[in-house]
TORKOL-4160 file (C-alpha; in steps of 0.2 Angstrom, whole numbers, padded with zeros to 4 digits, m for minus):
142
<pt num="1" X="0149" Y="m0247" Z="m0217"/>
<pt num="2" X="0156" Y="m0231" Z="m0211"/>
<pt num="3" X="0139" Y="m0223" Z="m0206"/>
<pt num="4" X="0133" Y="m0223" Z="m0188"/>
<pt num="5" X="0116" Y="m0226" Z="m0182"/>
<pt num="6" X="0107" Y="m0217" Z="m0168"/>
<pt num="7" X="0107" Y="m0227" Z="m0151"/>
<pt num="8" X="0091" Y="m0226" Z="m0141"/>
<pt num="9" X="0090" Y="m0222" Z="m0122"/>
<pt num="10" X="0105" Y="m0219" Z="m0111"/>
<pt num="11" X="0118" Y="m0224" Z="m0124"/>
<pt num="12" X="0111" Y="m0210" Z="m0135"/>
<pt num="13" X="0115" Y="m0198" Z="m0121"/>
<pt num="14" X="0132" Y="m0205" Z="m0120"/>
<pt num="15" X="0134" Y="m0204" Z="m0139"/>
<pt num="16" X="0129" Y="m0186" Z="m0139"/>
<pt num="17" X="0142" Y="m0182" Z="m0125"/>
<pt num="18" X="0155" Y="m0191" Z="m0135"/>
<pt num="19" X="0152" Y="m0181" Z="m0151"/>
<pt num="20" X="0152" Y="m0165" Z="m0140"/>
<pt num="21" X="0169" Y="m0170" Z="m0133"/>
<pt num="22" X="0175" Y="m0175" Z="m0151"/>
<pt num="23" X="0170" Y="m0157" Z="m0157"/>
<pt num="24" X="0180" Y="m0149" Z="m0143"/>
<pt num="25" X="0165" Y="m0144" Z="m0132"/>
<pt num="26" X="0166" Y="m0147" Z="m0113"/>
<pt num="27" X="0156" Y="m0161" Z="m0106"/>
<pt num="28" X="0140" Y="m0156" Z="m0096"/>
<pt num="29" X="0133" Y="m0164" Z="m0081"/>
<pt num="30" X="0116" Y="m0167" Z="m0090"/>
<pt num="31" X="0125" Y="m0178" Z="m0102"/>
<pt num="32" X="0126" Y="m0192" Z="m0089"/>
<pt num="33" X="0107" Y="m0193" Z="m0087"/>
<pt num="34" X="0094" Y="m0199" Z="m0099"/>
<pt num="35" X="0082" Y="m0186" Z="m0106"/>
<pt num="36" X="0065" Y="m0185" Z="m0099"/>
<pt num="37" X="0049" Y="m0178" Z="m0107"/>
<pt num="38" X="0043" Y="m0162" Z="m0100"/>
<pt num="39" X="0025" Y="m0160" Z="m0094"/>
<pt num="40" X="0015" Y="m0148" Z="m0105"/>
<pt num="41" X="0003" Y="m0136" Z="m0099"/>
<pt num="42" X="m0012" Y="m0148" Z="m0102"/>
<pt num="43" X="m0006" Y="m0160" Z="m0088"/>
<pt num="44" X="m0001" Y="m0154" Z="m0071"/>
<pt num="45" X="0010" Y="m0165" Z="m0061"/>
<pt num="46" X="0001" Y="m0177" Z="m0050"/>
<pt num="47" X="m0014" Y="m0178" Z="m0061"/>
<pt num="48" X="m0021" Y="m0196" Z="m0063"/>
<pt num="49" X="m0024" Y="m0204" Z="m0080"/>
<pt num="50" X="m0042" Y="m0207" Z="m0085"/>
<pt num="51" X="m0041" Y="m0226" Z="m0082"/>
<pt num="52" X="m0035" Y="m0223" Z="m0064"/>
<pt num="53" X="m0049" Y="m0211" Z="m0061"/>
<pt num="54" X="m0062" Y="m0224" Z="m0066"/>
<pt num="55" X="m0054" Y="m0237" Z="m0055"/>
<pt num="56" X="m0054" Y="m0224" Z="m0040"/>
<pt num="57" X="m0072" Y="m0219" Z="m0043"/>
<pt num="58" X="m0077" Y="m0237" Z="m0044"/>
<pt num="59" X="m0069" Y="m0240" Z="m0027"/>
<pt num="60" X="m0079" Y="m0226" Z="m0020"/>
<pt num="61" X="m0065" Y="m0215" Z="m0014"/>
<pt num="62" X="m0068" Y="m0197" Z="m0013"/>
<pt num="63" X="m0055" Y="m0185" Z="m0018"/>
<pt num="64" X="m0050" Y="m0169" Z="m0009"/>
<pt num="65" X="m0055" Y="m0158" Z="m0024"/>
<pt num="66" X="m0072" Y="m0166" Z="m0025"/>
<pt num="67" X="m0077" Y="m0160" Z="m0008"/>
<pt num="68" X="m0088" Y="m0145" Z="m0008"/>
<pt num="69" X="m0079" Y="m0128" Z="m0007"/>
<pt num="70" X="m0083" Y="m0114" Z="0004"/>
<pt num="71" X="m0095" Y="m0101" Z="m0004"/>
<pt num="72" X="m0085" Y="m0087" Z="m0013"/>
<pt num="73" X="m0082" Y="m0072" Z="m0003"/>
<pt num="74" X="m0086" Y="m0054" Z="m0010"/>
<pt num="75" X="m0070" Y="m0045" Z="m0015"/>
<pt num="76" X="m0064" Y="m0033" Z="m0001"/>
<pt num="77" X="m0065" Y="m0015" Z="m0001"/>
<pt num="78" X="m0052" Y="m0007" Z="m0013"/>
<pt num="79" X="m0047" Y="0005" Z="0000"/>
<pt num="80" X="m0044" Y="m0009" Z="0013"/>
<pt num="81" X="m0033" Y="m0018" Z="0000"/>
<pt num="82" X="m0023" Y="m0002" Z="m0003"/>
<pt num="83" X="m0020" Y="0000" Z="0015"/>
<pt num="84" X="m0014" Y="m0018" Z="0017"/>
<pt num="85" X="m0003" Y="m0016" Z="0001"/>
<pt num="86" X="0005" Y="m0001" Z="0010"/>
<pt num="87" X="0008" Y="m0011" Z="0025"/>
<pt num="88" X="0016" Y="m0025" Z="0015"/>
<pt num="89" X="0028" Y="m0012" Z="0006"/>
<pt num="90" X="0033" Y="m0004" Z="0023"/>
<pt num="91" X="0049" Y="m0013" Z="0027"/>
<pt num="92" X="0051" Y="m0006" Z="0044"/>
<pt num="93" X="0040" Y="m0020" Z="0050"/>
<pt num="94" X="0051" Y="m0033" Z="0043"/>
<pt num="95" X="0050" Y="m0045" Z="0029"/>
<pt num="96" X="0032" Y="m0052" Z="0024"/>
<pt num="97" X="0037" Y="m0067" Z="0014"/>
<pt num="98" X="0031" Y="m0084" Z="0019"/>
<pt num="99" X="0020" Y="m0078" Z="0033"/>
<pt num="100" X="0002" Y="m0070" Z="0034"/>
<pt num="101" X="m0001" Y="m0052" Z="0037"/>
<pt num="102" X="m0007" Y="m0055" Z="0054"/>
<pt num="103" X="0009" Y="m0065" Z="0059"/>
<pt num="104" X="0019" Y="m0050" Z="0052"/>
<pt num="105" X="0009" Y="m0038" Z="0062"/>
<pt num="106" X="0011" Y="m0048" Z="0078"/>
<pt num="107" X="0030" Y="m0050" Z="0075"/>
<pt num="108" X="0032" Y="m0031" Z="0073"/>
<pt num="109" X="0022" Y="m0028" Z="0089"/>
<pt num="110" X="0032" Y="m0041" Z="0099"/>
<pt num="111" X="0048" Y="m0032" Z="0093"/>
<pt num="112" X="0041" Y="m0015" Z="0098"/>
<pt num="113" X="0039" Y="m0008" Z="0081"/>
<pt num="114" X="0022" Y="m0001" Z="0084"/>
<pt num="115" X="0012" Y="m0007" Z="0068"/>
<pt num="116" X="m0004" Y="0002" Z="0064"/>
<pt num="117" X="m0019" Y="m0004" Z="0074"/>
<pt num="118" X="m0032" Y="m0002" Z="0060"/>
<pt num="119" X="m0022" Y="m0015" Z="0050"/>
<pt num="120" X="m0024" Y="m0028" Z="0064"/>
<pt num="121" X="m0043" Y="m0024" Z="0066"/>
<pt num="122" X="m0045" Y="m0026" Z="0047"/>
<pt num="123" X="m0035" Y="m0043" Z="0047"/>
<pt num="124" X="m0046" Y="m0050" Z="0061"/>
<pt num="125" X="m0062" Y="m0044" Z="0053"/>
<pt num="126" X="m0058" Y="m0052" Z="0037"/>
<pt num="127" X="m0049" Y="m0067" Z="0044"/>
<pt num="128" X="m0057" Y="m0080" Z="0031"/>
<pt num="129" X="m0053" Y="m0070" Z="0016"/>
<pt num="130" X="m0036" Y="m0075" Z="0008"/>
<pt num="131" X="m0035" Y="m0059" Z="m0002"/>
<pt num="132" X="m0034" Y="m0050" Z="0015"/>
<pt num="133" X="m0025" Y="m0063" Z="0025"/>
<pt num="134" X="m0010" Y="m0066" Z="0014"/>
<pt num="135" X="0002" Y="m0053" Z="0006"/>
<pt num="136" X="0007" Y="m0053" Z="m0012"/>
<pt num="137" X="0023" Y="m0063" Z="m0007"/>
<pt num="138" X="0016" Y="m0075" Z="0005"/>
<pt num="139" X="0021" Y="m0090" Z="m0006"/>
<pt num="140" X="0039" Y="m0086" Z="m0006"/>
<pt num="141" X="0050" Y="m0093" Z="0008"/>
<pt num="142" X="0066" Y="m0087" Z="0014"/>
């Protein structure tokens, strides 16, 4: 009669917060929300289940990732990559996060900072190669 049973769902989260308070621990904001299962490495967010894939294929819809991709490009010259890396690390031309190398070069030129001309020539020559176009930190935003 005196034993307690676990309560599923939201009540379980509330019960765990009550036991925390009874033990003298502070209440956490996460105690107010139900726990959700985390996605594992095998299933990235937005991925369709197999039965949904079958329905979509039966309807004849083409997915973006099913489209043919551009031919892989040969890796750029290591000396070129080293030159671009040094340009990325040179802070006198401003931050390089969230923009392409060419945008950074043009911004530095507009501000009168005199960025190196060979950098611009290399960026224009290899415009279609993401290894050349983007700096190491291009995905970060300020």
